[in-house]
N, C-alpha and C positions, 0 to 999 in steps of 0.2 A: 662411452669413455665417462667415469665416473667422477663429477666434480659438487662441491655443496649445494646446498637448495638454495635457487633465488629469491630473495625478499623484494616485495615490491616494499618504497617508503613514502615518504609524504608526499613528495614532488610528483610521485608516478611513477620513477625512475624502480628501475630492476636492477640487484644489486648482488654483485657472491665476493663473496673473499677469499680469492685463492691463497694457499702457501703451498710455497715450491722451494725446495733446497734450502731452507729457513728467510726466503722471502717472501714479505705480505704483498700480493697483489690485489688492488682492487678493482674491482670488473664492473662496467655498467653498460645496462640496454633501455634501450626505448619500449621495446617486449620484454616477457618473461624468456620467449625462446630466442632474442636476438641475443640477451645478456649470456644463456645458456651456450650457445655457438660458440659467441667470443670466447669463454673461459675454455670452452676445449680447444681452442685453437690456440689459444697461449701454453695451454697445459701440453697440447701432442707437440707443440714449436720447442717446447721444455725437455720434454724424453728423448726426442731425437737430438739433442745437442744444440741446435739454434739457437736457444734462449740461451745468454750469459748468465752466469750465478754471479748471486750479487758480491759487489767489492765493498759496499758501504756496510757500518754497522746495521745489523737489524732493527727496523721501526717497530715500535711497539700497533700491534693494529687497532684499530679505529674503535672507540667504545661501537656495539650495535645500535641499530636505529631501535626506538623504543615503540613499541606500538603506540596507534591512539590514543584518544581517552574512547570509553563508551558512549557517549554523545556524540561524536568525532563519527563513529564508526556508525551511528542510527544518521546521521546526517547526511553523510557519505551514500548509504544507501538508497535514501526518500532521493537524493539528488540522481544519481546513475535512474532512475524510474519513472521520473518526473513526468516526464512526455510521454511515458508507456501508457501505465496505470492508470485509472480512472480518476476525475478530479476529489471526486470523496473518497477512494483510496489514500491518493494521498493525503486530504484533509486529515483522514482517522489515523495516520501515521505522524501527521504533524504536532498531532493533539494527544499523541502515547511520549512522543519525544519530549513533550511541555510538560506532563502531568506527570508523567510514571516514572519510577525508581530515581528519584529527583536526585537522592544524594549519593547514586553510583553512576550517574551519567558522567561527574569527571572526573574520575578514577579511571588511570590509565588499565589496559588491559591488561598488561603484563602485572599489573600488581595487583589485580584479583586471582585470590586464589580459587581453585579449583572446585574445592569444601564450603566457600562463601555464598557460591548462585545459588544453594540452596536458603540460608538465612536471610539472603537478599530478598529471595520470593515471598520468605514465610514474614519479613516485616511487610512487604507491600501488600498481603492476604490481608491485613488488618483497616488498611483505607480505601479499598477496590474489590467491585464484586468477582466472584471467581471467573464470568466470564470475560470479564475485562482483564485479568490478570494473565487469563489464558492468551488470549489475543496481542499484549503488550509481550507476552516471553516471547512468542512468536515470532515477532518483530524483532528483538534483541538477538536473539538465536540467527535468524537468519543474517541482520548485519554486523555476527561476530565470525561468522562461516565463510560470507562474502570478502571479508576484507583481512581475514587469516587465515584461511583454509583448514578451520580446526572446529568441529563441533563443539558448544557448550557441554556440559555434562548433561547429563538427566536428572531434573529435578521434580517432585512432585507435587502436584496443584491442588487445589482446592476442588473437588467435585462440583462439575454445573448440575446445579439441580434444574426438574424436570419442570416449565413453566405453563402453565396453562391459560394459555393466552385466552382473551373472549370473545366470543363469535357469536353470530345471529345466527339461534334456528329458524327453520323457515317460517315458525306465528311471529315474529320476532320480526318479520322482513317489512310489513305492513306499517306497523309501527315505527321503525326508523324512517322509512321514505315521508309518512309523516311528518317526521319531526323535524328535517330538513327542509318540508316544503315553503319556500319563499326565503329559505335564510342565504346569504351571502356562499355557503359552503355547499349548496342545494346540488350545482353540476360535480365537483368534484368526489364531492362523497355519493354519489350516483355511478358514475366513471368507478370508483372503488370496488360499488357493490358489482359492478362487472366484469373484475376479475385484470382492472389496470394497475397497475404498481405506483406508488406516489410517483417517482422519476418517470413512469410514463404518463403521468395525467399531467403533469408539468410539463410535456414536451407534446401534447396532442393540441394540432395545429384545426384552425376552421378547414382549410383543405383537404384535410384530412376525415369530416366528417362525411357523407353522403346521405343526405335528407329521403332522397328518393327512394333508394335502395336499405337502406336503415342500418348503416353502416359504420363503422368505426376503424381507420384503418389504423393502427398503431405501429409507426415509424420513430424510432429514435427514443431518446432518456435524457432527462435536465437534472443535473445534481451538484448541488453545493461544492463551491473549492475552498481551500484554504484561508481565503478572505474571504468568506460568506459571499459570494455573488453566484448568482444560477449561471451553472453551465451548459448549456446546448450541446446534445453529444448527436450524430445521425446513428450510431450505433446501439442496438438495443444490450440487454447484459447477454442475451446468446442467441441461437439461432432461433428458437422457435419462439423467442418472445416477437420479433416481429412478426406479426398475426393480424387477421380481420374479425374485429370485435362485432356480433351485431346488435342493434340499440332493440332490447326486451320490453324494458319498462316505460309504459305510455308517457311516464314524468318527465323522464330520459328525455325523452325524442320531444316531446313540447319544449320544453328549455331548449334544445339544442336549435330546432326551428326556428325559434324566436334569435336566440343568439345567431343563426348562420344569416337571418334574414336582413341582419345590420352590420356582419363582418364578411368579406369577402377575404381576407388574411387574418395574420396574427394567432396568437395563443388564443385556445381556449377559455384556458383557467390564469388568471391574475394575480391568485394570493400568494403568499409565499409557500414552499413545501410544508413547513409544520401548523398552517391555519387550521386546516382538515382536522388532522391530530387533538390539536390543542381545542378544537370544539367539541371535542366527544371523549375530550381523558378525563 
């Protein structure tokens, strides 16, 4: 049985406006399915003559509920995933919410015409990098789809230039090891050289270091949350990230052996995540 499409109100309640024989009948439900079923039941009762025709003058239908602002849509999208996604992902989403599309975030989605989105992206492209714009647009599109069930129009975004990330050639490794020797970042720098990601380096504990077998057990990760606090996670980025890494460099082995002798537990690296990066930037 056909009934009008249910709409979700800001309160979280689902709403359908029925019109039967000149009568305007609001129908609500806690879920979309419950609202539709209730509307179908009322309409079926009317069709079989069990619902009385209205005797009072027809009342004007209530004004349609406006959609939320873009900012409210993004806030709701983040809130619904706060306990599911990585703290670093939530941190990135909140940064986008706070710093990107500032003039558009307060606008009601009803008031933004489809053709405007391209102009909105064009303006944002002047003040952020192509990669930042792509990530920010992805969050906006997902948030709008999540709350309205409709896709934003396709827009043309700037092409992301290929970046030639610096890396060590084999002949540079000895110089790098000598450069970090005796510094506060020696262990994290050599762990990075041993294939560990930054989040994995920050999560290595002394009990994960097997000096006798010369092995490091990569278990878990540590990332920054939206409050700039380091959060320890038991899960790695993916299944293959949970691995065993051999200690191949004598310099790393010697530093870990000395540290292991002084510590039975706790984190191997105590500096902040950006310390190593800043040391070599």
